[in-house]
TORDOPA-434472 format. One line per field, with one value per residue (C-alpha): z, x, y; residue in three letters; residue number from 0. Coordinates in nm, 3 decimals, always signed. Layout:
<pts>
w	(Z,...)
u	(X,...)
v	(Y,...)
residu	(ALA,...)
num	(NUM,...)
</pts>
This chain:
<pts>
w	(+15.391,+15.366,+15.588,+15.740,+15.667,+15.892,+16.129,+16.162,+16.387,+16.491,+16.876,+16.979,+17.162,+17.257,+16.997,+16.712,+16.584,+16.655,+16.380,+16.462,+16.247,+16.409,+16.289,+16.408,+16.491,+16.747,+16.823,+16.752,+16.631,+16.291,+16.205,+16.417,+16.423,+16.428,+16.064,+15.818,+15.804,+15.447,+15.579,+15.871,+15.592,+15.398,+15.675,+15.621,+15.420,+15.121,+15.265,+15.492,+15.282,+15.049,+15.295,+15.300,+15.587,+15.748,+15.997,+16.339,+16.732,+16.872,+17.240,+17.342,+17.175,+17.279,+17.652,+17.669,+17.488,+17.743,+18.014,+17.888,+17.854,+18.204,+18.388,+18.335,+18.145,+18.083,+17.959,+17.585,+17.643,+17.723,+17.387,+17.147,+16.863,+16.542,+16.252,+15.993,+16.063,+16.116,+16.438,+16.548,+16.493,+16.689,+16.984,+16.968,+16.946,+17.229,+17.437,+17.369,+17.491,+17.816,+17.897,+18.156,+18.087,+18.212,+18.148,+17.843,+17.713,+17.476,+17.114,+17.257,+17.565,+17.384,+17.153,+17.456,+17.611,+17.239,+17.237,+17.005,+17.167,+16.843,+16.689,+16.804,+16.473,+16.384,+16.697,+16.553,+16.212,+16.408,+16.603,+16.255,+16.103,+16.356,+16.214,+16.536,+16.739,+17.024,+17.111,+17.058,+17.237,+17.041,+17.197,+17.510,+17.298,+17.268,+17.138,+17.398,+17.361,+17.474,+17.333,+17.152,+16.910,+16.744,+16.417,+16.295,+16.504,+16.439,+16.610,+16.984,+16.975,+17.151,+17.409,+17.464,+17.504,+17.743,+17.952,+17.959,+18.119,+18.348,+18.615,+18.653,+18.673,+18.945,+19.144,+19.098,+19.212,+19.579)
u	(+6.733,+6.978,+6.902,+7.187,+7.284,+7.231,+7.499,+7.575,+7.833,+7.921,+7.937,+8.128,+7.930,+7.995,+7.713,+7.922,+7.904,+7.566,+7.534,+7.316,+7.190,+7.040,+6.916,+7.135,+6.860,+6.689,+6.935,+6.640,+6.778,+6.617,+6.795,+7.004,+7.117,+7.371,+7.380,+7.604,+7.599,+7.453,+7.188,+7.080,+7.057,+6.827,+6.594,+6.541,+6.293,+6.381,+6.313,+6.595,+6.853,+6.832,+6.994,+7.296,+7.497,+7.820,+8.001,+8.034,+7.934,+7.579,+7.647,+7.302,+7.287,+7.661,+7.613,+7.292,+7.470,+7.755,+7.540,+7.300,+7.616,+7.729,+7.418,+7.151,+6.917,+6.654,+6.892,+6.821,+6.465,+6.609,+6.724,+6.490,+6.372,+6.156,+6.072,+5.788,+5.483,+5.124,+4.943,+4.936,+5.322,+5.397,+5.188,+5.368,+5.720,+5.630,+5.493,+5.798,+6.009,+5.820,+5.930,+6.179,+6.529,+6.577,+6.220,+6.004,+5.666,+5.478,+5.347,+5.014,+5.065,+5.147,+4.879,+4.636,+4.818,+4.782,+4.407,+4.380,+4.430,+4.399,+4.674,+4.969,+5.122,+5.088,+5.308,+5.552,+5.547,+5.611,+5.885,+6.027,+6.004,+6.153,+6.425,+6.556,+6.646,+6.773,+6.634,+6.339,+6.428,+6.224,+6.476,+6.256,+5.918,+5.887,+5.655,+5.431,+5.643,+5.934,+6.229,+6.406,+6.097,+6.120,+6.294,+6.412,+6.724,+7.079,+7.140,+7.196,+7.150,+6.837,+6.985,+7.262,+7.108,+6.858,+7.131,+7.336,+7.025,+6.902,+7.160,+7.069,+6.701,+6.727,+6.946,+6.665,+6.385,+6.556)
v	(+0.766,+0.448,+0.164,+0.003,-0.354,-0.646,-0.752,-1.122,-1.303,-1.633,-1.735,-2.054,-2.281,-2.663,-2.743,-2.560,-2.218,-2.040,-1.785,-1.460,-1.207,-0.887,-0.540,-0.286,-0.027,-0.235,-0.524,-0.785,-1.107,-1.206,-1.527,-1.764,-2.129,-2.376,-2.427,-2.290,-1.907,-1.934,-2.170,-1.899,-1.623,-1.845,-1.790,-1.414,-1.277,-1.091,-0.737,-0.793,-0.982,-0.665,-0.452,-0.672,-0.822,-0.714,-0.926,-0.758,-0.795,-0.852,-0.793,-0.861,-1.197,-1.272,-1.192,-1.378,-1.691,-1.684,-1.651,-1.954,-2.165,-2.043,-2.169,-1.883,-2.114,-1.847,-1.589,-1.675,-1.524,-1.194,-1.137,-0.926,-1.124,-1.066,-1.310,-1.325,-1.550,-1.582,-1.505,-1.845,-1.905,-1.586,-1.736,-2.050,-1.889,-1.660,-1.941,-2.151,-1.879,-1.892,-2.273,-2.269,-2.388,-2.756,-2.855,-2.964,-2.911,-3.113,-2.993,-3.076,-2.852,-2.561,-2.598,-2.588,-2.289,-2.127,-2.199,-2.447,-2.802,-3.010,-2.814,-3.010,-3.074,-2.705,-2.627,-2.878,-2.696,-2.373,-2.465,-2.646,-2.317,-2.091,-1.881,-1.801,-2.108,-2.121,-1.775,-1.954,-2.269,-2.544,-2.788,-2.774,-2.876,-3.259,-3.519,-3.663,-3.988,-3.820,-3.613,-3.929,-3.933,-3.593,-3.545,-3.228,-3.171,-3.272,-3.589,-3.531,-3.148,-3.156,-3.415,-3.221,-2.871,-3.012,-3.205,-2.858,-2.700,-2.979,-2.921,-2.571,-2.655,-2.902,-2.676,-2.414,-2.635,-2.708)
residu	(MET,SER,VAL,PRO,PRO,LEU,ILE,ALA,CYS,ALA,ILE,ASP,THR,PRO,PHE,GLY,ASN,LEU,HIS,VAL,VAL,ALA,CYS,PRO,GLU,ASP,ASP,ALA,VAL,ARG,ALA,ALA,GLY,PHE,GLY,ALA,ARG,ALA,GLU,VAL,LEU,ALA,TRP,LEU,PRO,ALA,ARG,LEU,THR,SER,ARG,GLY,VAL,ARG,THR,GLY,ALA,ILE,PRO,VAL,ALA,ALA,ALA,ALA,VAL,ASP,ALA,TRP,LEU,ALA,GLY,ASP,GLY,ASP,ALA,LEU,ALA,THR,VAL,PRO,VAL,ALA,GLN,ASP,GLY,GLY,PRO,PHE,SER,GLN,GLU,VAL,TRP,SER,LEU,VAL,ARG,GLU,VAL,PRO,ALA,GLY,SER,THR,ALA,THR,TYR,GLY,GLU,ILE,ALA,ARG,LEU,ALA,GLY,ARG,PRO,ARG,ALA,ALA,ARG,ALA,VAL,GLY,THR,ALA,CYS,ALA,ARG,THR,ALA,ILE,PHE,PRO,PHE,VAL,PRO,CYS,HIS,ARG,ILE,VAL,SER,ALA,ALA,GLY,PRO,GLY,ARG,ASP,ALA,GLY,PHE,ARG,SER,GLY,LEU,ARG,GLU,ALA,MET,LEU,ALA,LEU,GLU,ALA,PRO,ARG,ALA,ALA,GLY,ALA,ARG,ARG)
num	(0,1,2,3,4,5,6,7,8,9,10,11,12,13,14,15,16,17,18,19,20,21,22,23,24,25,26,27,28,29,30,31,32,33,34,35,36,37,38,39,40,41,42,43,44,45,46,47,48,49,50,51,52,53,54,55,56,57,58,59,60,61,62,63,64,65,66,67,68,69,70,71,72,73,74,75,76,77,78,79,80,81,82,83,84,85,86,87,88,89,90,91,92,93,94,95,96,97,98,99,100,101,102,103,104,105,106,107,108,109,110,111,112,113,114,115,116,117,118,119,120,121,122,123,124,125,126,127,128,129,130,131,132,133,134,135,136,137,138,139,140,141,142,143,144,145,146,147,148,149,150,151,152,153,154,155,156,157,158,159,160,161,162,163,164,165,166,167,168,169,170,171,172,173)
</pts>
Protein backbone atom coordinates (compact mmCIF):
# COMPACT_ATOMS: atom_id res chain seq x y z
CA MET A 1 0.00 0.00 0.00
CA SER A 2 1.41 3.33 -1.06
CA VAL A 3 1.48 6.19 1.41
CA PRO A 4 0.54 9.56 -0.11
CA PRO A 5 3.09 12.38 -0.12
CA LEU A 6 2.91 15.19 2.39
CA ILE A 7 1.25 18.42 1.30
CA ALA A 8 3.06 21.75 1.56
CA CYS A 9 1.75 25.25 1.07
CA ALA A 10 2.78 28.83 1.72
CA ILE A 11 0.29 31.16 3.40
CA ASP A 12 0.90 34.88 3.00
CA THR A 13 0.93 36.75 6.33
CA PRO A 14 2.13 40.16 7.52
CA PHE A 15 5.12 38.29 8.97
CA GLY A 16 6.16 36.71 5.67
CA ASN A 17 5.20 33.42 4.09
CA LEU A 18 4.13 30.81 6.60
CA HIS A 19 5.20 27.45 5.18
CA VAL A 20 2.98 24.60 6.35
CA VAL A 21 3.39 20.85 5.80
CA ALA A 22 0.61 18.39 6.61
CA CYS A 23 -0.27 14.74 6.20
CA PRO A 24 -3.22 14.37 3.81
CA GLU A 25 -4.70 11.40 5.65
CA ASP A 26 -5.43 13.34 8.86
CA ASP A 27 -4.82 17.02 7.93
CA ALA A 28 -2.44 17.25 10.89
CA VAL A 29 0.23 19.91 10.51
CA ARG A 30 3.61 18.24 10.91
CA ALA A 31 5.85 21.25 10.26
CA ALA A 32 5.32 24.99 9.95
CA GLY A 33 7.28 28.17 10.22
CA PHE A 34 8.24 31.51 8.73
CA GLY A 35 11.61 30.32 7.47
CA ALA A 36 12.33 29.12 3.97
CA ARG A 37 10.41 26.05 2.84
CA ALA A 38 13.60 23.96 2.98
CA GLU A 39 14.16 24.99 6.61
CA VAL A 40 10.62 23.99 7.55
CA LEU A 41 10.95 20.65 5.76
CA ALA A 42 14.20 20.00 7.65
CA TRP A 43 12.20 19.80 10.91
CA LEU A 44 10.41 16.68 9.68
CA PRO A 45 11.64 13.23 10.71
CA ALA A 46 13.00 10.99 7.95
CA ARG A 47 10.00 8.66 8.15
CA LEU A 48 7.85 11.54 6.91
CA THR A 49 10.22 13.12 4.39
CA SER A 50 10.65 9.73 2.76
CA ARG A 51 7.03 10.04 1.63
CA GLY A 52 7.89 13.01 -0.56
CA VAL A 53 6.19 16.38 -0.63
CA ARG A 54 3.79 17.92 -3.12
CA THR A 55 2.51 21.47 -3.23
CA GLY A 56 -1.19 21.78 -2.54
CA ALA A 57 -3.85 23.36 -0.40
CA ILE A 58 -4.19 22.73 3.32
CA PRO A 59 -7.65 24.26 3.89
CA VAL A 60 -7.84 23.68 7.66
CA ALA A 61 -4.53 25.44 8.28
CA ALA A 62 -5.21 28.24 5.78
CA ALA A 63 -8.65 28.96 7.28
CA ALA A 64 -7.23 29.05 10.80
CA VAL A 65 -4.42 31.42 9.83
CA ASP A 66 -6.90 33.69 8.01
CA ALA A 67 -9.18 33.68 11.07
CA TRP A 68 -6.22 34.41 13.38
CA LEU A 69 -5.13 37.34 11.23
CA ALA A 70 -8.73 38.61 11.12
CA GLY A 71 -9.04 38.65 14.90
CA ASP A 72 -9.84 35.12 16.09
CA GLY A 73 -6.69 34.81 18.15
CA ASP A 74 -7.38 31.27 19.25
CA ALA A 75 -8.03 29.87 15.76
CA LEU A 76 -4.51 28.45 15.51
CA ALA A 77 -5.24 26.07 18.39
CA THR A 78 -8.05 24.43 16.42
CA VAL A 79 -5.71 22.99 13.80
CA PRO A 80 -4.73 19.35 14.33
CA VAL A 81 -0.99 19.02 14.89
CA ALA A 82 1.49 16.23 15.48
CA GLN A 83 5.23 16.24 16.01
CA ASP A 84 7.83 13.94 17.42
CA GLY A 85 9.04 14.60 20.95
CA GLY A 86 9.25 13.08 24.38
CA PRO A 87 6.45 13.16 26.97
CA PHE A 88 7.62 16.40 28.60
CA SER A 89 7.87 18.23 25.25
CA GLN A 90 4.42 16.94 24.27
CA GLU A 91 3.02 18.26 27.56
CA VAL A 92 4.70 21.65 27.07
CA TRP A 93 3.40 21.99 23.51
CA SER A 94 -0.10 21.11 24.66
CA LEU A 95 0.04 23.69 27.46
CA VAL A 96 1.42 26.36 25.13
CA ARG A 97 -1.57 25.83 22.83
CA GLU A 98 -3.83 26.68 25.78
CA VAL A 99 -2.30 30.13 26.41
CA PRO A 100 -4.96 32.56 25.14
CA ALA A 101 -4.13 34.89 22.29
CA GLY A 102 -3.06 38.32 23.41
CA SER A 103 -1.63 37.07 26.68
CA THR A 104 1.67 35.59 27.69
CA ALA A 105 2.95 33.03 30.16
CA THR A 106 6.49 32.59 31.40
CA TYR A 107 8.65 29.54 30.89
CA GLY A 108 8.45 29.01 34.65
CA GLU A 109 4.64 29.15 34.65
CA ILE A 110 4.47 26.51 31.92
CA ALA A 111 6.98 24.38 33.84
CA ARG A 112 4.80 24.57 36.96
CA LEU A 113 1.68 23.64 34.97
CA ALA A 114 3.58 20.66 33.56
CA GLY A 115 4.37 19.52 37.11
CA ARG A 116 8.08 20.34 36.91
CA PRO A 117 8.49 23.77 38.52
CA ARG A 118 12.27 23.79 38.13
CA ALA A 119 12.18 22.99 34.42
CA ALA A 120 11.83 26.49 32.94
CA ARG A 121 14.89 25.96 30.73
CA ALA A 122 13.47 22.66 29.49
CA VAL A 123 10.27 24.51 28.57
CA GLY A 124 12.40 26.97 26.60
CA THR A 125 14.10 24.08 24.84
CA ALA A 126 10.75 22.49 23.95
CA CYS A 127 9.53 25.82 22.57
CA ALA A 128 12.71 26.25 20.55
CA ARG A 129 12.32 22.76 19.11
CA THR A 130 8.70 22.95 18.08
CA ALA A 131 8.35 22.07 14.43
CA ILE A 132 4.87 23.56 14.13
CA PHE A 133 5.14 27.24 15.00
CA PRO A 134 2.78 29.24 15.18
CA PHE A 135 0.26 26.41 15.64
CA VAL A 136 2.15 25.88 18.89
CA PRO A 137 2.24 29.63 19.68
CA CYS A 138 5.57 29.85 21.48
CA HIS A 139 5.62 33.59 20.83
CA ARG A 140 3.26 33.78 23.84
CA ILE A 141 5.84 32.19 26.16
CA VAL A 142 8.31 34.71 27.54
CA SER A 143 11.14 35.04 29.98
CA ALA A 144 10.28 36.17 33.50
CA ALA A 145 12.24 39.32 32.57
CA GLY A 146 9.73 40.05 29.79
CA PRO A 147 9.33 39.38 26.06
CA GLY A 148 12.26 41.56 24.99
CA ARG A 149 14.74 39.30 26.79
CA ASP A 150 14.16 36.15 24.74
CA ALA A 151 16.34 34.91 21.94
CA GLY A 152 15.28 32.58 19.18
CA PHE A 153 12.81 34.77 17.29
CA ARG A 154 13.58 36.74 14.16
CA SER A 155 14.01 40.35 15.23
CA GLY A 156 10.63 41.83 16.09
CA LEU A 157 8.57 38.77 15.15
CA ARG A 158 7.42 37.93 18.70
CA GLU A 159 6.51 41.53 19.42
CA ALA A 160 4.64 41.91 16.12
CA MET A 161 2.64 38.73 16.69
CA LEU A 162 1.77 39.73 20.25
CA ALA A 163 0.77 43.19 19.01
CA LEU A 164 -1.51 41.60 16.41
CA GLU A 165 -3.23 39.61 19.14
CA ALA A 166 -3.32 42.28 21.87
CA PRO A 167 -6.22 44.43 20.60
CA ARG A 168 -8.42 41.36 20.28
CA ALA A 169 -7.59 40.19 23.78
CA ALA A 170 -8.27 43.64 25.24
CA GLY A 171 -11.66 43.73 23.53
CA ALA A 172 -12.50 40.26 24.79
CA ARG A 173 -11.82 41.26 28.42
CA ARG A 174 -14.43 44.00 28.50
